[in-house]
N, CA, C and O atoms as CSV, one atom per row, in Angstrom:
chain,resi,resn,atom,element,x,y,z
A,1,UNK,N,N,248.443,-46.312,71.231
A,1,UNK,CA,C,249.854,-46.478,70.896
A,1,UNK,C,C,250.642,-45.253,71.275
A,1,UNK,O,O,250.182,-44.124,71.100
A,2,UNK,N,N,251.816,-45.473,71.787
A,2,UNK,CA,C,252.662,-44.300,72.043
A,2,UNK,C,C,253.005,-43.610,70.729
A,2,UNK,O,O,253.119,-44.261,69.691
A,3,UNK,N,N,253.169,-42.291,70.778
A,3,UNK,CA,C,253.421,-41.501,69.570
A,3,UNK,C,C,254.633,-41.988,68.771
A,3,UNK,O,O,254.605,-42.018,67.540
A,4,UNK,N,N,255.682,-42.364,69.475
A,4,UNK,CA,C,256.917,-42.748,68.773
A,4,UNK,C,C,256.712,-43.993,67.928
A,4,UNK,O,O,257.347,-44.134,66.883
A,5,UNK,N,N,255.838,-44.901,68.356
A,5,UNK,CA,C,255.679,-46.171,67.663
A,5,UNK,C,C,254.696,-46.072,66.502
A,5,UNK,O,O,254.453,-47.065,65.816
A,6,UNK,N,N,254.150,-44.934,66.279
A,6,UNK,CA,C,253.158,-44.768,65.205
A,6,UNK,C,C,253.796,-44.832,63.830
A,6,UNK,O,O,254.934,-44.416,63.612
A,7,UNK,N,N,253.004,-45.373,62.914
A,7,UNK,CA,C,253.424,-45.385,61.518
A,7,UNK,C,C,252.678,-44.275,60.813
A,7,UNK,O,O,251.705,-43.749,61.353
A,8,UNK,N,N,253.109,-43.906,59.619
A,8,UNK,CA,C,252.495,-42.765,58.929
A,8,UNK,C,C,250.975,-42.849,58.758
A,8,UNK,O,O,250.325,-41.813,58.890
A,9,UNK,N,N,250.363,-43.995,58.476
A,9,UNK,CA,C,248.916,-44.090,58.247
A,9,UNK,C,C,248.115,-44.218,59.526
A,9,UNK,O,O,246.887,-44.139,59.499
A,10,UNK,N,N,248.809,-44.419,60.670
A,10,UNK,CA,C,248.110,-44.637,61.936
A,10,UNK,C,C,247.238,-43.447,62.358
A,10,UNK,O,O,246.128,-43.617,62.862
A,11,UNK,N,N,247.765,-42.256,62.141
A,11,UNK,CA,C,247.026,-41.064,62.574
A,11,UNK,C,C,245.680,-40.944,61.855
A,11,UNK,O,O,244.662,-40.623,62.468
A,12,UNK,N,N,245.694,-41.207,60.549
A,12,UNK,CA,C,244.448,-41.128,59.774
A,12,UNK,C,C,243.478,-42.214,60.226
A,12,UNK,O,O,242.270,-41.989,60.293
A,13,UNK,N,N,244.011,-43.382,60.532
A,13,UNK,CA,C,243.176,-44.490,60.986
A,13,UNK,C,C,242.502,-44.144,62.318
A,13,UNK,O,O,241.318,-44.417,62.517
A,14,UNK,N,N,243.280,-43.537,63.228
A,14,UNK,CA,C,242.735,-43.139,64.520
A,14,UNK,C,C,241.668,-42.054,64.358
A,14,UNK,O,O,240.647,-42.066,65.045
A,15,UNK,N,N,241.921,-41.110,63.434
A,15,UNK,CA,C,240.918,-40.070,63.154
A,15,UNK,C,C,239.621,-40.716,62.659
A,15,UNK,O,O,238.524,-40.318,63.050
A,16,UNK,N,N,239.771,-41.716,61.797
A,16,UNK,CA,C,238.595,-42.397,61.247
A,16,UNK,C,C,237.844,-43.136,62.359
A,16,UNK,O,O,236.614,-43.133,62.397
A,17,UNK,N,N,238.607,-43.774,63.272
A,17,UNK,CA,C,237.972,-44.487,64.384
A,17,UNK,C,C,237.220,-43.522,65.304
A,17,UNK,O,O,236.146,-43.846,65.810
A,18,UNK,N,N,237.797,-42.325,65.518
A,18,UNK,CA,C,237.119,-41.321,66.346
A,18,UNK,C,C,235.880,-40.780,65.630
A,18,UNK,O,O,234.891,-40.424,66.270
A,19,UNK,N,N,235.941,-40.723,64.321
A,19,UNK,CA,C,234.825,-40.198,63.538
A,19,UNK,C,C,233.651,-41.189,63.523
A,19,UNK,O,O,232.492,-40.777,63.474
A,20,UNK,N,N,233.954,-42.491,63.566
A,20,UNK,CA,C,232.894,-43.498,63.509
A,20,UNK,C,C,231.870,-43.341,64.628
A,20,UNK,O,O,230.672,-43.319,64.346
A,21,UNK,N,N,232.296,-43.231,65.894
A,21,UNK,CA,C,231.287,-43.049,66.943
A,21,UNK,C,C,230.471,-41.772,66.734
A,21,UNK,O,O,229.274,-41.743,67.017
A,22,UNK,N,N,231.109,-40.741,66.247
A,22,UNK,CA,C,230.382,-39.493,65.998
A,22,UNK,C,C,229.329,-39.717,64.920
A,22,UNK,O,O,228.207,-39.223,65.035
A,23,UNK,N,N,229.686,-40.464,63.866
A,23,UNK,CA,C,228.725,-40.750,62.802
A,23,UNK,C,C,227.579,-41.608,63.327
A,23,UNK,O,O,226.411,-41.346,63.041
A,24,UNK,N,N,227.931,-42.645,64.103
A,24,UNK,CA,C,226.870,-43.511,64.606
A,24,UNK,C,C,225.984,-42.741,65.591
A,24,UNK,O,O,224.784,-43.001,65.675
A,25,UNK,N,N,226.565,-41.802,66.329
A,25,UNK,CA,C,225.778,-40.955,67.228
A,25,UNK,C,C,224.828,-40.080,66.419
A,25,UNK,O,O,223.666,-39.901,66.784
A,26,UNK,N,N,225.340,-39.535,65.308
A,26,UNK,CA,C,224.489,-38.713,64.429
A,26,UNK,C,C,223.366,-39.563,63.848
A,26,UNK,O,O,222.211,-39.143,63.793
A,27,UNK,N,N,223.732,-40.768,63.417
A,27,UNK,CA,C,222.720,-41.661,62.846
A,27,UNK,C,C,221.669,-42.009,63.897
A,27,UNK,O,O,220.473,-42.036,63.606
A,28,UNK,N,N,222.124,-42.273,65.117
A,28,UNK,CA,C,221.196,-42.609,66.191
A,28,UNK,C,C,220.241,-41.446,66.452
A,28,UNK,O,O,219.033,-41.633,66.597
A,29,UNK,N,N,220.811,-40.240,66.510
A,29,UNK,CA,C,219.966,-39.052,66.741
A,29,UNK,C,C,218.972,-38.850,65.606
A,29,UNK,O,O,217.804,-38.535,65.830
A,30,UNK,N,N,219.465,-39.039,64.369
A,30,UNK,CA,C,218.591,-38.874,63.205
A,30,UNK,C,C,217.477,-39.920,63.247
A,30,UNK,O,O,216.319,-39.625,62.951
A,31,UNK,N,N,217.844,-41.137,63.618
A,31,UNK,CA,C,216.855,-42.211,63.714
A,31,UNK,C,C,215.819,-41.889,64.792
A,31,UNK,O,O,214.621,-42.088,64.588
A,32,UNK,N,N,216.285,-41.392,65.934
A,32,UNK,CA,C,215.360,-41.002,67.006
A,32,UNK,C,C,214.445,-39.872,66.556
A,32,UNK,O,O,213.253,-39.862,66.863
A,33,UNK,N,N,215.016,-38.927,65.827
A,33,UNK,CA,C,214.221,-37.793,65.336
A,33,UNK,C,C,213.152,-38.286,64.361
A,33,UNK,O,O,212.011,-37.826,64.399
A,34,UNK,N,N,213.533,-39.242,63.471
A,34,UNK,CA,C,212.553,-39.800,62.532
A,34,UNK,C,C,211.437,-40.523,63.285
A,34,UNK,O,O,210.256,-40.384,62.967
A,35,UNK,N,N,211.841,-41.294,64.285
A,35,UNK,CA,C,210.868,-42.035,65.085
A,35,UNK,C,C,209.909,-41.080,65.803
A,35,UNK,O,O,208.698,-41.300,65.826
A,36,UNK,N,N,210.472,-40.013,66.389
A,36,UNK,CA,C,209.632,-39.008,67.065
A,36,UNK,C,C,208.657,-38.376,66.079
A,36,UNK,O,O,207.478,-38.196,66.384
A,37,UNK,N,N,209.166,-38.040,64.887
A,37,UNK,CA,C,208.313,-37.415,63.863
A,37,UNK,C,C,207.189,-38.368,63.462
A,37,UNK,O,O,206.045,-37.948,63.289
A,38,UNK,N,N,207.523,-39.669,63.313
A,38,UNK,CA,C,206.488,-40.647,62.949
A,38,UNK,C,C,205.440,-40.755,64.047
A,38,UNK,O,O,204.242,-40.818,63.770
A,39,UNK,N,N,205.903,-40.775,65.305
A,39,UNK,CA,C,204.963,-40.852,66.431
A,39,UNK,C,C,204.070,-39.625,66.467
A,39,UNK,O,O,202.865,-39.727,66.698
A,40,UNK,N,N,204.676,-38.450,66.233
A,40,UNK,CA,C,203.889,-37.206,66.237
A,40,UNK,C,C,202.853,-37.229,65.119
A,40,UNK,O,O,201.709,-36.819,65.316
A,41,UNK,N,N,203.266,-37.720,63.924
A,41,UNK,CA,C,202.333,-37.806,62.792
A,41,UNK,C,C,201.179,-38.755,63.131
A,41,UNK,O,O,200.016,-38.459,62.857
A,42,UNK,N,N,201.520,-39.898,63.730
A,42,UNK,CA,C,200.484,-40.876,64.095
A,42,UNK,C,C,199.531,-40.263,65.129
A,42,UNK,O,O,198.315,-40.431,65.037
A,43,UNK,N,N,200.089,-39.562,66.100
A,43,UNK,CA,C,199.258,-38.920,67.127
A,43,UNK,C,C,198.355,-37.860,66.495
A,43,UNK,O,O,197.180,-37.748,66.844
A,44,UNK,N,N,198.911,-37.090,65.568
A,44,UNK,CA,C,198.135,-36.056,64.884
A,44,UNK,C,C,196.998,-36.688,64.071
A,44,UNK,O,O,195.863,-36.211,64.098
A,45,UNK,N,N,197.325,-37.779,63.341
A,45,UNK,CA,C,196.279,-38.468,62.567
A,45,UNK,C,C,195.177,-38.982,63.488
A,45,UNK,O,O,193.991,-38.847,63.189
A,46,UNK,N,N,195.582,-39.574,64.612
A,46,UNK,CA,C,194.595,-40.108,65.559
A,46,UNK,C,C,193.713,-38.978,66.088
A,46,UNK,O,O,192.499,-39.134,66.220
A,47,UNK,N,N,194.336,-37.841,66.390
A,47,UNK,CA,C,193.589,-36.685,66.885
A,47,UNK,C,C,192.605,-36.182,65.825
A,47,UNK,O,O,191.453,-35.872,66.130
A,48,UNK,N,N,193.078,-36.107,64.574
A,48,UNK,CA,C,192.201,-35.644,63.495
A,48,UNK,C,C,191.030,-36.601,63.292
A,48,UNK,O,O,189.893,-36.173,63.098
A,49,UNK,N,N,191.328,-37.924,63.340
A,49,UNK,CA,C,190.253,-38.903,63.187
A,49,UNK,C,C,189.251,-38.763,64.331
A,49,UNK,O,O,188.038,-38.818,64.127
A,50,UNK,N,N,189.784,-38.582,65.535
A,50,UNK,CA,C,188.927,-38.424,66.710
A,50,UNK,C,C,188.060,-37.173,66.556
A,50,UNK,O,O,186.864,-37.198,66.844
A,51,UNK,N,N,188.678,-36.075,66.097
A,51,UNK,CA,C,187.919,-34.836,65.863
A,51,UNK,C,C,186.832,-35.061,64.829
A,51,UNK,O,O,185.698,-34.610,64.993
A,52,UNK,N,N,187.191,-35.769,63.750
A,52,UNK,CA,C,186.223,-36.022,62.677
A,52,UNK,C,C,185.070,-36.872,63.195
A,52,UNK,O,O,183.909,-36.612,62.878
A,53,UNK,N,N,185.395,-37.900,64.002
A,53,UNK,CA,C,184.347,-38.747,64.562
A,53,UNK,C,C,183.473,-37.941,65.516
A,53,UNK,O,O,182.251,-38.090,65.531
A,54,UNK,N,N,184.108,-37.088,66.310
A,54,UNK,CA,C,183.354,-36.248,67.234
A,54,UNK,C,C,182.418,-35.316,66.495
A,54,UNK,O,O,181.268,-35.131,66.895
A,55,UNK,N,N,182.913,-34.726,65.410
A,55,UNK,CA,C,182.093,-33.819,64.609
A,55,UNK,C,C,180.931,-34.581,63.980
A,55,UNK,O,O,179.802,-34.092,63.948
A,56,UNK,N,N,181.216,-35.781,63.481
A,56,UNK,CA,C,180.150,-36.603,62.888
A,56,UNK,C,C,179.099,-36.941,63.945
A,56,UNK,O,O,177.900,-36.908,63.670
A,57,UNK,N,N,179.553,-37.261,65.143
A,57,UNK,CA,C,178.621,-37.587,66.232
A,57,UNK,C,C,177.786,-36.365,66.597
A,57,UNK,O,O,176.587,-36.481,66.852
A,58,UNK,N,N,178.427,-35.182,66.623
A,58,UNK,CA,C,177.674,-33.954,66.934
A,58,UNK,C,C,176.631,-33.674,65.850
A,58,UNK,O,O,175.497,-33.300,66.151
A,59,UNK,N,N,177.026,-33.859,64.577
A,59,UNK,CA,C,176.076,-33.642,63.475
A,59,UNK,C,C,174.898,-34.608,63.595
A,59,UNK,O,O,173.744,-34.213,63.426
A,60,UNK,N,N,175.195,-35.877,63.887
A,60,UNK,CA,C,174.140,-36.882,64.023
A,60,UNK,C,C,173.220,-36.529,65.190
A,60,UNK,O,O,172.000,-36.651,65.082
A,61,UNK,N,N,173.805,-36.094,66.300
A,61,UNK,CA,C,173.000,-35.713,67.462
A,61,UNK,C,C,172.087,-34.537,67.110
A,61,UNK,O,O,170.917,-34.515,67.492
A,62,UNK,N,N,172.636,-33.548,66.371
A,62,UNK,CA,C,171.808,-32.403,65.948
A,62,UNK,C,C,170.671,-32.871,65.048
A,62,UNK,O,O,169.532,-32.423,65.181
A,63,UNK,N,N,171.003,-33.795,64.114
A,63,UNK,CA,C,169.993,-34.298,63.183
A,63,UNK,C,C,168.875,-35.017,63.951
A,63,UNK,O,O,167.691,-34.811,63.685
A,64,UNK,N,N,169.271,-35.858,64.900
A,64,UNK,CA,C,168.288,-36.607,65.693
A,64,UNK,C,C,167.423,-35.645,66.501
A,64,UNK,O,O,166.206,-35.810,66.585
A,65,UNK,N,N,168.068,-34.631,67.098
A,65,UNK,CA,C,167.333,-33.649,67.902
A,65,UNK,C,C,166.326,-32.889,67.031
A,65,UNK,O,O,165.178,-32.685,67.425
A,66,UNK,N,N,166.778,-32.474,65.836
A,66,UNK,CA,C,165.876,-31.765,64.922
A,66,UNK,C,C,164.724,-32.662,64.489
A,66,UNK,O,O,163.576,-32.224,64.427
A,67,UNK,N,N,165.039,-33.918,64.193
A,67,UNK,CA,C,163.994,-34.861,63.778
A,67,UNK,C,C,162.971,-35.028,64.904
A,67,UNK,O,O,161.768,-35.073,64.647
A,68,UNK,N,N,163.443,-35.120,66.140
A,68,UNK,CA,C,162.543,-35.262,67.286
A,68,UNK,C,C,161.653,-34.022,67.425
A,68,UNK,O,O,160.455,-34.124,67.691
A,69,UNK,N,N,162.273,-32.842,67.235
A,69,UNK,CA,C,161.487,-31.596,67.320
A,69,UNK,C,C,160.422,-31.565,66.224
A,69,UNK,O,O,159.271,-31.201,66.467
A,70,UNK,N,N,160.830,-31.957,65.003
A,70,UNK,CA,C,159.877,-31.963,63.881
A,70,UNK,C,C,158.727,-32.934,64.154
A,70,UNK,O,O,157.565,-32.633,63.877
A,71,UNK,N,N,159.071,-34.102,64.701
A,71,UNK,CA,C,158.040,-35.105,65.007
A,71,UNK,C,C,157.081,-34.553,66.059
A,71,UNK,O,O,155.864,-34.688,65.932
A,72,UNK,N,N,157.637,-33.932,67.095
A,72,UNK,CA,C,156.819,-33.351,68.158
A,72,UNK,C,C,155.906,-32.256,67.590
A,72,UNK,O,O,154.727,-32.162,67.930
A,73,UNK,N,N,156.491,-31.437,66.717
A,73,UNK,CA,C,155.721,-30.357,66.090
A,73,UNK,C,C,154.573,-30.941,65.264
A,73,UNK,O,O,153.447,-30.445,65.314
A,74,UNK,N,N,154.867,-31.992,64.510
A,74,UNK,CA,C,153.837,-32.628,63.680
A,74,UNK,C,C,152.739,-33.229,64.555
A,74,UNK,O,O,151.554,-33.122,64.237
A,75,UNK,N,N,153.142,-33.863,65.664
A,75,UNK,CA,C,152.146,-34.448,66.572
A,75,UNK,C,C,151.261,-33.363,67.186
A,75,UNK,O,O,150.048,-33.536,67.301
A,76,UNK,N,N,151.875,-32.240,67.580
A,76,UNK,CA,C,151.084,-31.127,68.144
A,76,UNK,C,C,150.098,-30.593,67.100
A,76,UNK,O,O,148.941,-30.310,67.412
A,77,UNK,N,N,150.574,-30.460,65.859
A,77,UNK,CA,C,149.724,-29.953,64.780
A,77,UNK,C,C,148.568,-30.919,64.518
A,77,UNK,O,O,147.430,-30.503,64.300
A,78,UNK,N,N,148.882,-32.214,64.544
A,78,UNK,CA,C,147.857,-33.241,64.329
A,78,UNK,C,C,146.795,-33.165,65.438
A,78,UNK,O,O,145.595,-33.244,65.172
A,79,UNK,N,N,147.262,-33.010,66.683
A,79,UNK,CA,C,146.354,-32.905,67.833
A,79,UNK,C,C,145.499,-31.634,67.725
A,79,UNK,O,O,144.303,-31.654,68.017
A,80,UNK,N,N,146.130,-30.531,67.302
A,80,UNK,CA,C,145.397,-29.276,67.140
A,80,UNK,C,C,144.319,-29.433,66.063
A,80,UNK,O,O,143.189,-28.976,66.232
A,81,UNK,N,N,144.679,-30.076,64.971
A,81,UNK,CA,C,143.715,-30.285,63.883
A,81,UNK,C,C,142.571,-31.190,64.346
A,81,UNK,O,O,141.416,-30.963,63.987
A,82,UNK,N,N,142.889,-32.207,65.138
A,82,UNK,CA,C,141.852,-33.112,65.667
A,82,UNK,C,C,140.866,-32.349,66.559
A,82,UNK,O,O,139.650,-32.500,66.442
A,83,UNK,N,N,141.432,-31.518,67.462
A,83,UNK,CA,C,140.574,-30.719,68.356
A,83,UNK,C,C,139.691,-29.764,67.550
A,83,UNK,O,O,138.509,-29.591,67.849
A,84,UNK,N,N,140.282,-29.151,66.531
A,84,UNK,CA,C,139.543,-28.205,65.679
A,84,UNK,C,C,138.402,-28.927,64.957
A,84,UNK,O,O,137.294,-28.399,64.862
A,85,UNK,N,N,138.670,-30.113,64.457
A,85,UNK,CA,C,137.629,-30.896,63.756
A,85,UNK,C,C,136.520,-31.283,64.733
A,85,UNK,O,O,135.337,-31.236,64.396
A,86,UNK,N,N,136.922,-31.667,65.953
A,86,UNK,CA,C,135.952,-32.030,66.994
A,86,UNK,C,C,135.057,-30.834,67.323
A,86,UNK,O,O,133.838,-30.968,67.429
A,87,UNK,N,N,135.677,-29.672,67.481
A,87,UNK,CA,C,134.931,-28.433,67.794
A,87,UNK,C,C,133.941,-28.112,66.673
A,87,UNK,O,O,132.789,-27.756,66.923
A,88,UNK,N,N,134.417,-28.246,65.435
A,88,UNK,CA,C,133.554,-27.973,64.280
A,88,UNK,C,C,132.372,-28.946,64.238
A,88,UNK,O,O,131.234,-28.563,63.968
A,89,UNK,N,N,132.681,-30.208,64.512
A,89,UNK,CA,C,131.617,-31.223,64.496
A,89,UNK,C,C,130.567,-30.900,65.554
A,89,UNK,O,O,129.371,-31.031,65.294
A,90,UNK,N,N,131.004,-30.472,66.766
A,90,UNK,CA,C,130.055,-30.086,67.826
A,90,UNK,C,C,129.201,-28.903,67.390
A,90,UNK,O,O,127.984,-28.893,67.576
A,91,UNK,N,N,129.868,-27.900,66.804
A,91,UNK,CA,C,129.122,-26.721,66.326
A,91,UNK,C,C,128.101,-27.120,65.263
A,91,UNK,O,O,126.954,-26.673,65.288
A,92,UNK,N,N,128.534,-27.966,64.332
A,92,UNK,CA,C,127.623,-28.420,63.276
A,92,UNK,C,C,126.445,-29.183,63.871
A,92,UNK,O,O,125.309,-29.024,63.425
A,93,UNK,N,N,126.720,-30.020,64.889
A,93,UNK,CA,C,125.651,-30.791,65.539
A,93,UNK,C,C,124.681,-29.846,66.228
A,93,UNK,O,O,123.468,-30.042,66.144
A,94,UNK,N,N,125.192,-28.820,66.910
A,94,UNK,CA,C,124.315,-27.833,67.577
A,94,UNK,C,C,123.456,-27.096,66.551
A,94,UNK,O,O,122.256,-26.899,66.743
A,95,UNK,N,N,124.109,-26.693,65.451
A,95,UNK,CA,C,123.352,-25.988,64.401
A,95,UNK,C,C,122.247,-26.886,63.839
A,95,UNK,O,O,121.122,-26.448,63.600
A,96,UNK,N,N,122.600,-28.132,63.642
A,96,UNK,CA,C,121.602,-29.073,63.103
A,96,UNK,C,C,120.454,-29.247,64.088
A,96,UNK,O,O,119.285,-29.290,63.704
A,97,UNK,N,N,120.818,-29.347,65.393
A,97,UNK,CA,C,119.791,-29.467,66.439
A,97,UNK,C,C,118.854,-28.262,66.403
A,97,UNK,O,O,117.631,-28.401,66.428
A,98,UNK,N,N,119.470,-27.061,66.345
A,98,UNK,CA,C,118.676,-25.821,66.318
A,98,UNK,C,C,117.786,-25.790,65.082
A,98,UNK,O,O,116.624,-25.387,65.141
A,99,UNK,N,N,118.350,-26.220,63.977
A,99,UNK,CA,C,117.571,-26.207,62.727
A,99,UNK,C,C,116.396,-27.175,62.824
A,99,UNK,O,O,115.288,-26.865,62.388
A,100,UNK,N,N,116.654,-28.370,63.410
A,100,UNK,CA,C,115.577,-29.348,63.577
A,100,UNK,C,C,114.493,-28.791,64.493
A,100,UNK,O,O,113.298,-28.923,64.226
A,101,UNK,N,N,114.949,-28.154,65.602
A,101,UNK,CA,C,114.028,-27.573,66.573
A,101,UNK,C,C,113.177,-26.513,65.880
A,101,UNK,O,O,111.956,-26.478,66.026
A,102,UNK,N,N,113.852,-25.653,65.123
A,102,UNK,CA,C,113.129,-24.570,64.415
A,102,UNK,C,C,112.145,-25.150,63.413
A,102,UNK,O,O,111.037,-24.638,63.253
A,103,UNK,N,N,112.552,-26.223,62.737
A,103,UNK,CA,C,111.651,-26.859,61.741
A,103,UNK,C,C,110.465,-27.468,62.446
A,103,UNK,O,O,109.337,-27.364,61.965
A,104,UNK,N,N,110.707,-28.122,63.619
A,104,UNK,CA,C,109.602,-28.737,64.373
A,104,UNK,C,C,108.646,-27.657,64.870
A,104,UNK,O,O,107.428,-27.823,64.811
A,105,UNK,N,N,109.201,-26.558,65.358
A,105,UNK,CA,C,108.352,-25.461,65.837
A,105,UNK,C,C,107.554,-24.862,64.697
A,105,UNK,O,O,106.394,-24.495,64.883
A,106,UNK,N,N,108.152,-24.755,63.521
A,106,UNK,CA,C,107.477,-24.189,62.376
A,106,UNK,C,C,106.363,-25.142,61.906
A,106,UNK,O,O,105.315,-24.699,61.435
A,107,UNK,N,N,106.601,-26.438,62.039
A,107,UNK,CA,C,105.595,-27.435,61.632
A,107,UNK,C,C,104.414,-27.393,62.588
A,107,UNK,O,O,103.269,-27.593,62.183
A,108,UNK,N,N,104.703,-27.127,63.879
A,108,UNK,CA,C,103.625,-27.041,64.854
A,108,UNK,C,C,102.758,-25.813,64.659
A,108,UNK,O,O,101.554,-25.816,64.916
A,109,UNK,N,N,103.410,-24.777,64.199
A,109,UNK,CA,C,102.667,-23.513,64.076
A,109,UNK,C,C,101.685,-23.493,62.932
A,109,UNK,O,O,101.001,-22.491,62.722
């Protein structure tokens, strides 16, 4: 409107109309900022969950590796004990043979 044709309340009305787009722009920016913050929070949560899952997987892998080492160690120990028992049995058999031989020789004499 041309200035001359304005009525007393027109100026305030025009100020209010100019203020409305500024308010809606502020609201839009605030809404975008909230949306960005929500996305960042969701991304952070996903990252933390991923880290937690990764850590759990690493712990499980360590546990499995340790269990495998323990099993291998037990098998080696079992094999060592078997060999030791076999060696002892051979020695005992030789001693028994020698004792029998000595007894037979003593009986002959």
